[in-house]
N, C-alpha and C positions, 0 to 999 in steps of 0.2 A: 504493500500500500504506500509506503514511504517513497519507493522508487517511482510509483505511478504519479503521486502528487508532485514530485520534483520534475518529472517529465512534462507535466501540464504547465508548471510555472515557467520552465525553460521555453516551451512552445509559445506561451504568451509573450515572453521577452523577444523571441525571434520575430514573431508575427508583428509585435509592436514596432520593431525597427524597420521592418518592411513597409509597415503602414506610414511611418514617418517619411521614408523615401517616396512612397506613392503620393502622399499628401503634397509634398513639395513639387513633384513633377506635375500633378494635376493643377496645382495653384499657378504655376508658371504659364501653363496653357490657358487657364481661365482668365488670368490677369490681362491677357492680350485681347479679350473680347471687348468690343466698343462700350458695352454697358459697364463693365468693370473698370475700364479706363476712365469713363466719365465719373464713376464713383470715387475716384482719387481726389476730386476737387473739394468735396465737402470737408473731410478732416484736414486737408491742407490749408484751406482758407480759414477754418476755425483756429488751427494752430498758429497761422500767421497773424490773425486778428488778436489772438491771445498774447502773442509775443509783443506786438505793437503796444497793446494796452499795458502789459506788465512793464515794458521798458519805459513807456511814457510816464507812468505814475510812480514807479518804484526805483528807477535807475539812479537818480540823484540821492534820494534818502538812503538807498542801500549802499552806494559808494561811500557816503559820509559815515555810515555805521561801520562798514568794513574798515575804513581808514582809522576810525577810533579804536576798533578791536585789534587790528594788526599792529597798532603802535606799541603794544605790549608784548609782541612776539619777539623774543630775544634773538632767535636764529635768523628771522627775516630781517631784523634791524642790522645784525652783524653782516649778513650777506649784502644788504643794501649799501652799507658804509664801505665795505670792501670793494664793491663794483664802482662806486663813486670815486674812491681813492685811486682806482686804476684809470680814471677818466672815461669810464663807460656810462651807461644809462642807469637811472634809478630803477631798481627792481620793483619797487612798490607801484610805480606808474603803470606797470603791466600786470602785476599779480592781482591788484584790487579789481580792475575791470574784468579780468579773466574769472575771478571768483564770482563777481556779480553776474556775469553771463552764465557761468556754470550753475548758478542758483535759479535764474529766471527762465532760461530757455527750456530746461527740462519740464518746468511747470506748464509751459505752452505745449510741449510735446505730449505730456500725459493728458492734457485737455483734448488734443486731437485724437488720442487713442480712446478716450472715453466716448467721444462722439462716434468713432468708428465702431466701438463695441455696442453702443445703444442704438444707433440709427443706421449704420452701414451694414452691420452683421445681418439684420433681417433681410436686407436687399441681397446680400451675398448668398444667404441660405435659400431664399426663393429661387435665385438664379441657378445654383448648382443642384438644387432639389429637382427642378424640372428636367435638367439635362442628364443627371447621373444617379439620382437617389429617389426616383419617383415612388418606389415601393416602401420607403421608410415613413411610416405613419407618424403624425404629430400626436404625442401623448403628454406633452409638457403642460404644466399648470402655472398660472400667474407669471408668465414669461417676462413681461415688461417690468413688473415690480421687482422680480428677482434679479434681472439683468441690471436694472438701474441701481438698486441697492448695492449689488456687488461691485459695479463700476465705481461708485462713490467710495465704498470701503477701501478698495484697492488703490484708488487715486490718493486718498488721504494717507494711507500707509506708505505709498511710494514717495510722496512729498516729504513726509516726516523722516523716513529712513534716509532719503537722499541728503537732506539738510544736516541731520545729526551725524552722518558718517563722512561729510565733506572734509573735516580736518584730517582724516586719514589719507586724503589724496596727497598730502605732503610726503608720505612714505611711498616711494616709487611704484611698487607692484600694485598698490591699491588704487592708484590713479586710473588703471585699466580695469582691474577686477571689479571694483564697486559699481561703475556705470553699467557694466555688462550684467552684474548680478541683479541690480535693481530693475533694469529694463526686462530681464528674463523673468523676474518675479511679476512685474506688471502684465506682461504679455501672457504668461502662463495662467495666473490666477484670474485675469479678467476674461480672456477669450475662451478658455475651456468651459466656462459657465455659459457664456452667450452662445457658443456653438452648439450646446446640447439642450439648453433650457426649453426651446420650443418643441423639440422632437422627443426627448427622453423623459421618462417618468422619474420622479425623485429617486426611486430605488435603482433604476438603470444608471442615472447620473453618478450616484455614489459608487456603484460597482465599477464603472468605467474610470472614474477619477482615481480610485484605489488601484485598479489593474494597470493603468497607463501613466501613473504619476511621474515616473522617471522620463517617459517619452514626452510628456507635456513640458517638463523642464528642459529636455533636450531641444525641442522645437523652439521654446522661448529663448534658450541660450544662443542657438544658431541665428535667430532673427535679431537678437540683441547685438550680436557681433556685426551683422550686416548694418544695423542701425548706427554703428560708429562711423560709417561712410556718409558724409553729408548729403550727397545726391539721393541716397536711399531714403532719407526722411520723407521724400515726396510719396513714396509708394508703400512704405512699411505698414502703415495702419491698415490699408485695404488688403495688401498681400498677406499680412499676418492673419487677417480674418479669413482669407481663402484657405490658408494652410490649415488652420485649426478647424475650419468648417469641413473641409474634405476629410481630415483625419477623424473627426468626431462622428460624422455621419457614416463613414465607412466602418468605423469601429462599432457603432450602434447597429448597423445592418448585420455585421458578423455576430454580434452578441445575440440578437434575436434569432438568427439562424441556428446558433448553438442551442437556444432554448427550445426551438421547434424540434431539433434532432435529438435532444436529450431532455425530454419532459420530466 
């Protein structure tokens, strides 16, 4: 019996990895459809508008606050004095604006992802459902309320986590690790809910989240790495919705086939 259970778990792991590859391939093809290209505009303009508003209202106060806070950083002051003594530029002139950008722009980015999760994901699901998952019945409950609450919850945790861990960016590895981790967290925890909430029952959702937890993190991590490339910001919200949509609906279809074959 132990060997049988181990074999089943191994099969789920292998199947999950193949589903990840399948989801990315299908998402690439679907992204090129005119309807999905047009869907890129909504989260992009929301994120752009959010960035403009945040920069307009908070840029000067945030720079002033950061200037006051960093005045007590001994390491930064020492490096700044050392560079000025060598006849170079003041390090603070660049560090403070970069910190301000690092705090404000992710807030705009997560706003675009929230918009994609709440408003674009239903468009994505209707599109791919008609083309590839017509047999997957909708059995979800309170989809809009669940999706909206989850998006707000994840957005708040993302913003708090991003801000609290920013001082660790001064330690070289964390400057790359932390942005990838927090974006992977946001993509994973936000989109796996919205991709399933309309079609899967609460029991099915919990089972799939538990079975494919590592794979959701893998997809979130891969998309977070792509998100580090500035041009990718234009497509990541919708493309991520497509990846998670394809993965979740295919996984749900296979789960229901298992239930039919093994009542």
